[in-house]
C-alpha positions as CSV (number, residue, x, y, z in Angstrom):
1,X,91.0,-7.3,-0.5
2,X,93.1,-6.4,-3.5
3,X,96.6,-7.4,-4.6
4,X,98.8,-5.1,-6.6
5,X,102.4,-6.0,-7.3
6,X,102.5,-8.5,-4.4
7,X,101.1,-6.1,-1.8
8,X,97.6,-6.3,-0.3
9,X,95.1,-3.5,0.2
10,X,91.7,-3.2,1.8
11,X,88.6,-2.5,-0.3
12,X,86.6,-0.5,-0.7
13,X,88.6,2.7,-0.2
14,X,88.9,3.6,3.5
15,X,91.5,4.7,6.0
16,X,93.0,1.2,6.0
17,X,93.6,1.6,2.3
18,X,95.1,5.1,2.6
19,X,97.4,4.0,5.4
20,X,98.6,1.1,3.3
21,X,99.3,3.5,0.4
22,X,100.6,6.6,2.2
23,X,101.1,5.7,5.9
24,X,98.6,8.5,6.7
25,X,96.9,7.9,10.1
26,X,94.1,10.6,10.2
27,X,91.2,11.5,7.9
28,X,92.7,15.0,7.6
29,X,96.0,13.6,6.3
30,X,94.2,11.3,3.8
31,X,92.0,14.1,2.5
32,X,95.0,16.4,2.1
33,X,96.8,13.7,0.0
34,X,93.7,13.2,-2.2
35,X,93.2,17.0,-2.6
36,X,96.8,17.4,-3.8
37,X,96.4,14.6,-6.4
38,X,93.0,15.6,-7.7
39,X,94.1,19.0,-8.7
40,X,95.2,17.7,-12.0
41,X,91.5,17.3,-12.9
42,X,90.4,20.8,-13.5
43,X,87.3,20.0,-15.6
44,X,84.0,18.3,-14.8
45,X,84.9,14.5,-14.9
46,X,84.0,13.3,-18.4
47,X,85.2,9.7,-18.1
48,X,86.0,7.0,-15.5
49,X,89.6,8.1,-15.2
50,X,88.7,11.7,-14.4
51,X,86.0,10.6,-12.0
52,X,88.3,8.2,-10.1
53,X,91.1,10.7,-9.7
54,X,88.7,13.4,-8.5
55,X,87.3,10.9,-5.9
56,X,90.4,9.3,-4.5
57,X,93.5,10.7,-6.2
58,X,96.0,9.4,-8.8
59,X,97.8,6.9,-6.5
60,X,94.6,4.9,-5.6
61,X,93.5,5.1,-9.3
62,X,96.8,3.7,-10.6
63,X,97.1,1.0,-8.0
64,X,93.6,-0.2,-7.4
65,X,91.3,1.0,-10.2
66,X,93.0,1.4,-13.6
67,X,94.3,-2.1,-14.3
68,X,91.3,-3.9,-12.8
69,X,88.8,-1.8,-14.7
70,X,90.5,-2.0,-18.0
71,X,90.7,-5.8,-17.7
72,X,87.0,-5.9,-16.7
73,X,85.7,-3.8,-19.5
74,X,88.3,-4.4,-22.2
75,X,88.6,-0.6,-22.8
76,X,90.7,2.3,-21.6
77,X,89.3,4.1,-18.5
78,X,89.2,7.2,-20.6
79,X,86.6,5.6,-22.9
80,X,84.3,4.4,-20.0
81,X,81.6,6.6,-18.5
82,X,82.2,8.2,-15.1
83,X,79.1,6.6,-13.6
84,X,80.8,3.2,-13.3
85,X,83.0,4.3,-10.5
86,X,80.5,6.4,-8.6
87,X,78.8,3.4,-6.9
88,X,81.9,2.5,-4.9
89,X,81.9,4.0,-1.4
90,X,84.9,6.1,-0.2
91,X,85.2,6.3,3.6
92,X,87.5,8.3,5.9
93,X,87.0,5.8,8.7
94,X,88.7,2.4,9.3
95,X,85.7,0.5,8.1
96,X,86.2,-2.3,5.6
97,X,82.5,-3.1,4.9
98,X,81.6,-3.1,1.2
99,X,78.3,-1.3,1.6
100,X,77.1,1.5,3.9
101,X,73.8,-0.3,4.6
102,X,73.2,-1.2,8.3
103,X,72.3,-4.8,7.4
104,X,74.6,-6.7,5.1
105,X,74.7,-10.3,4.1
106,X,73.5,-13.0,1.8
107,X,70.6,-15.5,2.1
108,X,71.3,-18.5,4.3
109,X,72.2,-21.3,2.0
110,X,73.0,-18.9,-0.8
111,X,70.9,-17.5,-3.7
112,X,70.2,-21.0,-5.0
113,X,68.3,-21.8,-1.9
114,X,66.4,-18.5,-2.0
115,X,65.3,-19.0,-5.6
116,X,64.4,-22.7,-4.9
117,X,62.2,-21.6,-2.0
118,X,60.6,-18.8,-4.0
119,X,59.6,-21.2,-6.7
120,X,58.1,-23.8,-4.4
121,X,54.6,-24.7,-5.7
122,X,55.2,-22.8,-9.0
123,X,55.0,-24.5,-12.3
124,X,58.4,-24.2,-14.0
125,X,59.6,-25.1,-17.5
126,X,63.4,-25.4,-17.7
127,X,65.6,-25.4,-20.8
128,X,62.9,-23.5,-22.8
129,X,63.7,-20.6,-25.0
130,X,60.9,-18.2,-24.5
131,X,61.6,-16.3,-27.7
132,X,61.3,-19.5,-29.8
133,X,58.1,-20.5,-28.0
134,X,56.8,-16.9,-27.6
135,X,53.4,-17.5,-29.2
136,X,52.5,-20.6,-27.2
137,X,53.9,-19.4,-23.9
138,X,52.3,-15.9,-24.1
139,X,48.9,-17.5,-24.1
140,X,49.5,-18.9,-20.6
141,X,49.3,-15.7,-18.7
142,X,47.8,-12.2,-18.8
143,X,51.1,-10.6,-17.9
144,X,54.7,-11.5,-18.9
145,X,57.8,-10.5,-16.9
146,X,60.7,-10.8,-19.3
147,X,64.2,-10.9,-17.8
148,X,66.2,-11.7,-20.9
149,X,68.1,-9.3,-23.2
150,X,65.7,-6.6,-24.4
151,X,67.4,-6.4,-27.8
152,X,66.8,-10.2,-28.3
153,X,63.2,-9.8,-27.4
154,X,62.8,-7.4,-30.4
155,X,64.9,-9.6,-32.6
156,X,67.8,-7.1,-32.7
157,X,65.8,-4.8,-35.0
158,X,68.0,-1.8,-34.1
159,X,71.2,-3.9,-33.7
160,X,72.8,-5.8,-30.7
161,X,73.6,-4.1,-27.4
162,X,77.1,-4.8,-26.1
163,X,78.1,-6.6,-23.0
164,X,81.1,-8.0,-21.2
165,X,81.2,-11.7,-20.4
166,X,83.1,-13.7,-17.9
167,X,84.9,-17.1,-18.0
168,X,85.2,-19.0,-14.7
169,X,88.1,-21.3,-14.0
170,X,87.2,-23.4,-10.9
171,X,89.7,-25.4,-8.8
172,X,89.3,-27.7,-5.8
173,X,92.2,-27.3,-3.4
174,X,93.4,-29.7,-0.7
175,X,93.4,-27.1,2.0
176,X,90.9,-25.6,4.4
177,X,91.5,-22.0,3.6
178,X,93.2,-20.6,0.5
179,X,93.0,-16.8,0.8
180,X,91.2,-16.0,4.1
181,X,88.5,-13.9,2.5
182,X,85.7,-14.4,0.0
183,X,87.0,-12.1,-2.7
184,X,90.5,-10.9,-3.7
185,X,90.8,-8.5,-6.6
186,X,94.0,-8.6,-8.8
187,X,94.5,-5.1,-10.0
188,X,97.7,-5.5,-12.0
189,X,96.9,-5.3,-15.7
190,X,99.3,-8.1,-16.5
191,X,97.4,-10.6,-14.3
192,X,94.8,-12.1,-16.7
193,X,92.0,-12.6,-14.2
194,X,90.2,-9.9,-12.2
195,X,89.6,-11.7,-9.0
196,X,89.6,-15.0,-7.1
197,X,86.5,-16.1,-5.2
198,X,86.8,-18.5,-2.3
199,X,83.2,-19.6,-1.9
200,X,83.3,-21.1,1.6
201,X,83.9,-17.7,3.2
202,X,80.4,-16.5,2.2
203,X,79.1,-18.9,4.8
204,X,82.2,-19.7,6.9
205,X,82.3,-23.3,5.7
206,X,84.2,-25.8,7.7
207,X,84.9,-28.3,4.8
208,X,88.4,-29.9,4.8
209,X,88.9,-28.7,1.2
210,X,88.1,-25.4,-0.5
211,X,86.8,-24.3,-3.9
212,X,88.1,-21.2,-5.7
213,X,87.0,-19.5,-8.9
214,X,89.2,-17.3,-11.1
215,X,87.3,-14.8,-13.2
216,X,88.6,-14.0,-16.6
217,X,86.7,-11.1,-18.4
218,X,86.0,-11.7,-22.1
219,X,84.4,-9.8,-25.0
220,X,80.8,-10.8,-25.5
221,X,79.5,-12.2,-28.7
222,X,76.0,-13.3,-29.5
223,X,75.4,-16.8,-28.1
224,X,77.7,-16.2,-25.1
225,X,76.5,-15.4,-21.6
226,X,76.0,-11.6,-21.2
227,X,77.1,-10.4,-17.8
228,X,77.8,-6.6,-17.7
229,X,76.0,-4.0,-19.8
230,X,78.3,-1.4,-21.3
231,X,76.6,1.8,-20.5
232,X,78.5,4.1,-22.8
233,X,76.8,6.7,-25.0
234,X,76.5,4.5,-28.0
235,X,74.8,1.6,-26.1
236,X,72.7,3.9,-24.0
237,X,71.2,5.5,-27.1
238,X,70.5,2.1,-28.6
239,X,68.9,0.9,-25.4
240,X,66.6,3.9,-25.3
241,X,65.2,2.9,-28.7
242,X,64.4,-0.6,-27.4
243,X,62.9,0.9,-24.2
244,X,60.5,3.0,-26.3
245,X,59.4,-0.2,-28.0
246,X,59.0,-1.9,-24.7
247,X,56.7,0.9,-23.4
248,X,54.3,0.2,-26.2
249,X,53.6,-3.3,-24.9
250,X,50.9,-3.3,-22.3
251,X,51.3,-6.8,-20.8
252,X,55.0,-7.4,-21.1
253,X,57.2,-6.0,-18.2
254,X,60.9,-5.8,-18.6
255,X,62.8,-6.5,-15.4
256,X,66.4,-7.2,-14.4
257,X,70.0,-6.5,-15.6
258,X,69.5,-7.7,-19.2
259,X,66.0,-6.5,-19.8
260,X,66.7,-2.9,-18.5
261,X,70.4,-2.8,-19.6
262,X,71.5,-1.7,-16.1
263,X,74.0,-2.9,-13.6
264,X,72.3,-4.0,-10.3
265,X,73.6,-5.2,-7.0
266,X,71.6,-8.0,-5.5
267,X,69.6,-5.7,-3.1
268,X,68.5,-3.6,-6.1
269,X,67.5,-6.8,-8.0
270,X,65.2,-7.8,-5.1
271,X,63.8,-4.3,-4.8
272,X,63.1,-4.1,-8.6
273,X,61.4,-7.5,-8.5
274,X,59.1,-6.4,-5.6
275,X,58.4,-3.1,-7.4
276,X,57.3,-4.9,-10.6
277,X,55.1,-7.3,-8.6
278,X,53.5,-4.4,-6.7
279,X,52.7,-2.7,-10.0
280,X,51.1,-5.9,-11.4
281,X,49.0,-6.2,-8.2
282,X,49.4,-10.0,-8.1
């Protein structure tokens, strides 16, 4: 769900959203409304604002995209690449599912349980900085799968890639159900956080209390937790330089959001991991 100026809207964009905005009841009416509003974009979309308006019209852009996106990235939508918005589905059906995939869900017990089970029987060293212990640790295996920042691996020799970071503000509330859904986005620019997560709804928890997390986007600086790669032209060009260095290393394989400087949904993360393992033939 999304909240804008006190009103709630369904996400991702579908007929429920269009009815809430325009009171249209048929796909034809919704498409006509979007067609009227996208006529302002006469050129090939060059930035996120152009792309969003050409996809869903100016009203959806102003209410549900612009404020949230500019909070998230700390930049004007006109400065962000069009690719960021293309991954969001747009449906002309009354279907609120986030993805179009036939099977959707998260691992039972959450991702912590998944990772714990995957690592069962595997020797693990925690709280170790691989880059500081590189020489010693590299001798332990024939192949290395590196999932940290690719620019850090090469000691920032071409400069640092840019990211957005996130600060989480958690709160335990003395109620069973705070917002009725796992995620509510706050798309007003004046609201400092982008969304509130209510964790129990991922597994339909029955605890008498509930835990919520507010997410505050922040500028990333070296030493902070990098979350989202900024795939604009400048950073993409810089990443390509590091990628060429990575390709020269025969036994080091770069995998994941930080090492490949790409945004991944979790299904893509799993797919990428299986693909790397397949190539290594282990």
